LODONU-752835 format. One record per residue (C-alpha): y, z, x; residue in three letters. Coordinates in Angstrom, 1 decimal. Each point is the difference from the previous one (the first is absolute). Layout:
{keba {Y; Z; X}; ala} ...
# end
This chain:
{keba {-78.6; -147.0; 55.1}; ile} {keba {2.1; 3.2; -0.5}; leu} {keba {2.8; -1.5; 2.2}; lys} {keba {0.2; -3.1; -2.3}; tyr} {keba {-0.2; 2.2; -3.1}; phe} {keba {3.0; 2.0; 1.2}; val} {keba {1.9; -3.2; 0.8}; leu} {keba {-0.9; -1.5; -3.4}; phe} {keba {1.6; 3.1; -1.6}; leu} {keba {3.1; -0.4; 2.2}; leu} {keba {0.4; -3.5; -1.3}; phe} {keba {-0.5; 1.2; -3.6}; leu} {keba {2.9; 2.4; 0.7}; leu} {keba {2.0; -3.0; 1.2}; phe} {keba {-1.0; -1.9; -3.2}; leu} {keba {0.9; 2.8; -2.3}; ser} {keba {3.5; 0.4; 1.6}; arg} {keba {0.5; -3.8; -0.1}; leu} {keba {-1.1; -0.2; -3.6}; cys} {keba {2.2; 2.8; -1.1}; phe} {keba {3.1; -1.3; 1.8}; leu} {keba {-0.1; -3.7; -0.7}; ser} {keba {-1.3; -2.8; -2.2}; tyr} {keba {-2.4; -2.6; 1.4}; phe} {keba {0.6; -3.2; -1.9}; cys} {keba {-1.2; -3.7; -0.3}; arg} {keba {1.4; -2.8; -2.2}; phe} {keba {0.5; -3.7; -0.4}; val} {keba {2.4; -1.9; -2.1}; ser} {keba {0.9; -3.6; -0.6}; arg} {keba {2.9; -1.2; 1.3}; phe} {keba {-2.5; 2.0; 0.9}; cys} {keba {-0.2; 3.4; 1.5}; asn} {keba {-2.7; 2.4; 1.6}; ile} {keba {0.1; 3.7; 0.4}; phe} {keba {-2.4; 2.9; 0.8}; ser} {keba {-0.4; 4.1; -1.6}; cys} {keba {-1.7; 3.2; -1.1}; asp} {keba {-1.5; -2.3; -2.6}; ser} {keba {0.9; -3.5; -1.2}; cys} {keba {1.1; 1.1; -3.4}; cys} {keba {1.4; 3.5; 0.1}; asn} {keba {2.9; -0.1; -2.6}; pro} {keba {2.0; 2.6; 2.1}; leu} {keba {-0.2; -2.1; 3.2}; ser} {keba {-1.1; -3.6; 0.3}; met} {keba {-0.1; -0.5; -3.8}; gly} {keba {3.7; 1.1; -0.1}; ala} {keba {1.0; -2.4; 2.8}; ile} {keba {-1.9; -2.9; -1.7}; lys} {keba {1.8; 0.8; -3.2}; lys} {keba {3.4; 0.2; 1.7}; met} {keba {-0.5; -3.4; 1.7}; met} {keba {-1.0; -1.6; -3.3}; glu} {keba {3.2; 1.4; -1.5}; glu} {keba {2.2; -1.2; 2.8}; glu} {keba {-1.6; -3.5; 0.5}; ile} {keba {-0.9; -1.4; -3.5}; pro} {keba {-3.1; -2.2; 0.1}; gly} {keba {-1.3; 1.3; 3.3}; ile} {keba {-3.8; 0.3; 0.3}; tyr} {keba {-1.0; 3.2; 1.7}; val} {keba {-3.6; 0.6; 1.0}; leu} {keba {-1.0; 3.6; 1.0}; ser} {keba {-3.0; -0.3; 2.2}; leu} {keba {-2.9; 2.3; -0.9}; met} {keba {-2.6; 0.7; 2.7}; ile} {keba {-3.0; 1.0; -2.1}; gly} {keba {-1.1; -0.2; -3.6}; lys} {keba {2.4; 2.6; -1.3}; asn} {keba {2.9; 2.2; 0.9}; val} {keba {-2.2; 2.8; 1.4}; val} {keba {-1.8; -2.3; 2.3}; gln} {keba {3.3; -1.6; 1.0}; asp} {keba {1.5; 3.4; 1.0}; thr} {keba {-3.2; 1.0; 1.9}; glu} {keba {-0.1; -3.3; 1.8}; asn} {keba {3.5; 0.5; 1.2}; gly} {keba {-1.3; 2.9; 2.1}; phe} {keba {-3.7; -0.9; 0.8}; phe} {keba {-0.6; -3.7; -0.1}; met} {keba {0.0; -2.0; 3.2}; asp} {keba {3.4; -1.8; 0.1}; val} {keba {-1.6; -3.2; 1.1}; asn} {keba {-2.1; 0.0; -3.2}; gln} {keba {3.1; 0.7; -2.0}; gln} {keba {1.8; -3.0; 1.5}; val} {keba {-3.0; -2.2; -0.8}; ser} {keba {0.1; 1.2; -3.6}; leu} {keba {3.7; -0.7; -0.3}; val} {keba {-0.4; -3.5; 1.5}; cys} {keba {-2.6; -0.7; -2.7}; ser} {keba {2.2; 1.3; -2.8}; gln} {keba {2.9; -2.1; 1.1}; leu} {keba {-2.0; -3.2; 0.5}; ala} {keba {-1.4; 0.4; -3.6}; gln} {keba {3.3; 0.4; -1.7}; asp} {keba {1.3; -3.5; -0.9}; ala} {keba {3.5; 1.3; -0.6}; arg} {keba {0.3; 0.8; 3.7}; leu} {keba {-1.0; -3.5; 1.1}; lys} {keba {3.6; -1.0; 0.9}; gly} {keba {0.6; 3.1; 2.1}; gly} {keba {1.0; 3.6; -0.4}; phe} {keba {2.2; 2.7; 1.4}; asn} {keba {-1.7; 3.2; 1.2}; ala} {keba {1.2; 3.6; 0.1}; met} {keba {-1.8; 3.0; 1.5}; gly} {keba {1.0; 3.6; -0.3}; phe} {keba {-1.0; 2.4; 2.8}; ser} {keba {-3.6; -0.8; 1.1}; gln} {keba {0.0; -2.9; -2.5}; gly} {keba {2.1; -1.9; 2.6}; ala} {keba {-3.2; -0.2; 2.1}; gln} {keba {-0.7; -3.0; -2.3}; phe} {keba {2.0; -1.9; 2.6}; leu} {keba {-3.6; -0.9; 0.9}; ala} {keba {-0.3; -2.1; -3.2}; val} {keba {2.7; -2.3; 1.4}; ala} {keba {-1.8; -0.3; 3.3}; gln} {keba {-3.5; -0.5; -1.4}; arg} {keba {0.5; -1.8; -3.3}; cys} {keba {2.6; -2.8; 0.0}; pro} {keba {-1.0; -1.3; -3.4}; ser} {keba {1.7; 0.6; -2.4}; pro} {keba {3.0; 0.1; 2.3}; pro} {keba {1.9; 3.3; 0.4}; met} {keba {3.7; -0.9; 0.2}; lys} {keba {1.8; 3.3; 0.5}; thr} {keba {-1.5; 3.4; 1.1}; leu} {keba {2.0; 3.2; -0.7}; ile} {keba {-1.3; 3.1; 1.8}; ser} {keba {1.4; 3.2; -1.5}; val} {keba {-0.6; 2.9; 2.4}; gly} {keba {-3.1; -1.8; 1.5}; gly} {keba {-1.7; 1.3; 3.2}; gln} {keba {-0.3; -3.3; 1.8}; his} {keba {-0.8; 1.4; 3.4}; gln} {keba {-1.9; 2.9; -1.5}; gly} {keba {0.6; 3.7; 0.1}; val} {keba {-0.4; 2.8; 2.5}; tyr} {keba {0.6; 3.2; -1.9}; gly} {keba {-0.4; 1.9; -3.3}; leu} {keba {2.5; -0.3; -2.8}; pro} {keba {2.8; 2.5; 0.4}; arg} {keba {-1.6; 1.3; 3.2}; cys} {keba {1.8; -1.7; 2.9}; pro} {keba {-2.0; 0.3; 3.2}; gly} {keba {3.0; -0.7; 2.1}; glu} {keba {1.7; 3.2; -1.0}; ser} {keba {-2.8; 2.3; -1.1}; ser} {keba {-2.7; 1.3; 2.4}; his} {keba {-2.5; 0.6; -2.9}; ile} {keba {0.5; -3.5; -1.4}; cys} {keba {-0.5; -1.4; 3.4}; asp} {keba {-3.3; 1.9; 0.4}; val} {keba {-1.1; -1.3; -3.4}; ile} {keba {0.7; -3.6; 0.8}; arg} {keba {-1.7; 0.2; 3.3}; lys} {keba {-3.1; 1.5; -1.8}; ala} {keba {0.1; -2.9; -2.4}; leu} {keba {-0.1; -2.4; 3.0}; asn} {keba {-3.4; 1.4; 0.9}; ser} {keba {-1.7; -1.5; -3.0}; gly} {keba {2.4; -2.5; -1.5}; ala} {keba {-1.9; -2.9; 1.6}; tyr} {keba {-3.6; 1.1; -0.8}; ser} {keba {-1.8; -2.5; -2.1}; asp} {keba {-0.4; 2.5; -2.9}; met} {keba {3.7; 0.8; -0.2}; val} {keba {1.1; -3.6; 0.6}; gln} {keba {-2.2; -1.5; -2.7}; lys} {keba {0.6; 2.7; -2.7}; his} {keba {3.6; 1.1; 0.3}; leu} {keba {2.8; -2.5; -0.6}; val} {keba {2.6; 2.1; 1.8}; gln} {keba {-2.1; 0.1; 3.2}; ala} {keba {0.1; -3.8; 0.0}; gln} {keba {3.7; 0.0; 0.8}; tyr} {keba {-0.1; 3.1; 2.3}; trp} {keba {1.5; -1.1; 3.2}; his} {keba {-0.5; 2.3; 3.1}; asp} {keba {2.6; -0.9; 2.6}; pro} {keba {-1.7; 2.4; 2.5}; leu} {keba {-3.3; -1.9; 0.0}; asn} {keba {1.0; -3.6; -0.4}; asp} {keba {-3.3; -1.5; 1.1}; asp} {keba {-1.9; 2.2; -2.4}; leu} {keba {2.3; -1.1; -2.9}; tyr} {keba {-0.3; -3.7; 0.9}; lys} {keba {-3.8; 0.2; 0.4}; lys} {keba {-0.9; 2.0; -3.1}; his} {keba {2.8; -0.6; -2.6}; ser} {keba {-1.8; -2.0; -2.7}; leu} {keba {3.2; -1.3; -1.7}; phe} {keba {3.4; 0.6; 1.5}; leu} {keba {-0.9; -1.1; 3.6}; ala} {keba {-1.4; -3.2; -1.5}; asp} {keba {2.9; -1.1; -2.2}; ile} {keba {2.5; 1.0; 2.7}; asn} {keba {-1.8; -2.2; 2.5}; gln} {keba {-0.6; 2.9; 2.4}; glu} {keba {-3.3; -1.2; 1.3}; arg} {keba {0.5; -3.7; 0.1}; ala} {keba {2.3; -2.6; -1.6}; val} {keba {-1.4; -1.6; -3.1}; asn} {keba {2.0; -3.2; -0.3}; glu} {keba {-0.8; -0.3; -3.7}; thr} {keba {1.5; 3.4; -0.7}; tyr} {keba {3.1; -1.0; 1.9}; lys} {keba {0.4; -3.3; -1.6}; lys} {keba {-0.6; 1.4; -3.6}; asn} {keba {2.5; 2.8; 0.5}; leu} {keba {2.7; -2.4; 1.1}; gln} {keba {-0.4; -1.9; -3.3}; leu} {keba {2.0; 2.9; -1.7}; leu} {keba {3.5; -1.0; -0.9}; glu} {keba {1.2; 3.7; 0.2}; lys} {keba {-1.6; 3.2; 1.3}; phe} {keba {2.1; 2.9; -1.3}; val} {keba {-0.5; 3.5; 1.5}; met} {keba {1.5; 3.1; -1.6}; val} {keba {0.4; 3.2; 2.1}; lys} {keba {0.8; 3.4; -1.6}; phe} {keba {2.4; 1.8; 2.4}; leu} {keba {-1.1; 3.5; -0.9}; gln} {keba {-3.7; -0.9; -0.3}; asp} {keba {-2.2; 3.1; 0.6}; ser} {keba {-3.3; -1.7; -0.9}; val} {keba {-0.3; -3.0; 2.4}; val} {keba {-0.1; 1.2; 3.6}; asp} {keba {1.6; -1.7; 1.9}; pro} {keba {2.4; -1.4; -2.5}; val} {keba {0.7; -3.0; 2.2}; val} {keba {-3.4; -1.3; -1.1}; ser} {keba {1.7; -1.0; -3.2}; glu} {keba {1.9; -2.6; 2.0}; trp} {keba {-3.1; -0.9; 2.2}; phe} {keba {1.0; 2.3; 2.8}; gly} {keba {-2.1; 2.8; 1.4}; phe} {keba {-0.4; 2.6; 2.8}; leu} {keba {0.1; -1.2; 3.5}; lys} {keba {-3.6; -0.2; 1.4}; thr} {keba {-1.2; 2.9; 2.0}; gly} {keba {2.2; 2.7; -1.6}; gln} {keba {0.8; 1.4; -3.5}; ala} {keba {3.8; 0.6; 0.0}; lys} {keba {2.0; -3.1; 0.8}; glu} {keba {0.0; -2.9; -2.4}; thr} {keba {0.7; -3.7; 0.5}; glu} {keba {1.2; -2.7; -2.4}; thr} {keba {-2.0; -3.0; -1.0}; leu} {keba {2.3; -2.1; 2.3}; gln} {keba {-0.8; 2.3; 2.9}; glu} {keba {-3.8; -0.2; -0.4}; ser} {keba {-2.5; -2.1; 1.7}; leu} {keba {-1.1; -1.2; -3.4}; leu} {keba {3.4; -1.6; -0.4}; tyr} {keba {0.5; -1.1; 3.6}; lys} {keba {-3.4; -1.7; 0.2}; glu} {keba {0.5; -1.1; -3.6}; asp} {keba {-3.6; 0.8; -0.9}; arg} {keba {0.7; -0.1; -3.7}; leu} {keba {2.7; -2.6; -0.2}; gly} {keba {2.6; 2.6; -0.9}; leu} {keba {2.3; -1.0; 2.8}; ala} {keba {0.1; -3.6; -1.2}; ala} {keba {0.5; 1.2; -3.5}; met} {keba {2.9; 2.2; 1.1}; asp} {keba {1.7; -2.9; 1.8}; lys} {keba {-0.4; -2.1; -3.1}; ala} {keba {1.7; 2.7; -2.1}; gly} {keba {-3.2; 0.8; -2.0}; lys} {keba {0.0; 3.8; 0.9}; leu} {keba {2.2; 2.3; -2.1}; val} {keba {0.4; 3.6; 0.9}; phe} {keba {1.4; 2.3; -2.7}; leu} {keba {0.6; 3.7; 0.2}; ala} {keba {0.9; 2.6; -2.7}; thr} {keba {0.7; 3.7; -0.1}; glu} {keba {-2.7; 2.2; -1.3}; gly} {keba {-3.6; 1.2; 0.6}; asp} {keba {-3.1; -2.1; -0.4}; his} {keba {0.3; -2.4; -3.0}; leu} {keba {3.1; 1.7; -1.3}; gln} {keba {2.3; -2.7; -1.5}; phe} {keba {2.0; -0.6; -3.2}; thr} {keba {-0.5; -2.8; -2.4}; arg} {keba {3.5; -1.1; 0.9}; glu} {keba {-0.9; -0.3; 3.7}; trp} {keba {-3.2; -1.8; -0.8}; phe} {keba {1.8; -2.5; -2.2}; asn} {keba {2.8; -0.6; 2.5}; ala} {keba {-2.1; -0.3; 3.2}; asn} {keba {-3.6; -1.1; -1.0}; leu} {keba {0.2; -2.0; -3.2}; leu} {keba {2.0; -2.8; 1.6}; pro} {keba {-3.1; -0.8; 2.1}; tyr} {keba {-2.2; -0.2; -3.2}; leu} {keba {2.1; -2.3; -2.1}; arg} 
# end
């Protein structure tokens, strides 16, 4: 019990650093667009982006998804609610909104991009374009601003997190553990990851997930070139660390996930549906001008 308590505290440290350094955001709009954040309606983060989009695209309908009955619950659930439950709640909200019946575009900021699972699990109403801004699609293996590849202390901490990241208690009650991806213990990750290993088809290929994801017209992934929060940063382009070690990375195209086309991403890439964008700056640091020039065209 003491062991898991200590590991729980380590993950809380992970959360506090992540919370301080970045926004977690979710949204939907109609042409339509989805995002995911610290809370659905914070006027300094997601509220500001929602307002900016409404100013730039007159008549656009933007739905900011709330996970819970109020902003406080929404914020807490971004840390402590099972992501599978969150996806189910989002699917229900989308299905009940008549204005989204004809389809919508989706956008996820940071961990909000994990709502890729919505496209895989809930094809109605249809998601047309998904934009991932700094999303951790292959998960993370490290603390924000604590790179294990170049710091012995950080490496010790992330190895300690491995010990309990896949316990039932941690997996079910800490969102960030649900996309913790240990490259040193691949079998452990595949067996006990409640969320990421499932949506990334690590255990078995769910043909429905694969078929639904390929219904997207575009899947846009944004990587921040000086990102100190997402480790490894190649996860923002669906890459990750090579299995069995924790220093060398591989691109999506070099991975078995792509070569075996377990998600359908290789087929989407060949069809011109995958878009890889990069920008200077740390995690989620971008200007309004950059957003308007690079992302708004996919939302019009």
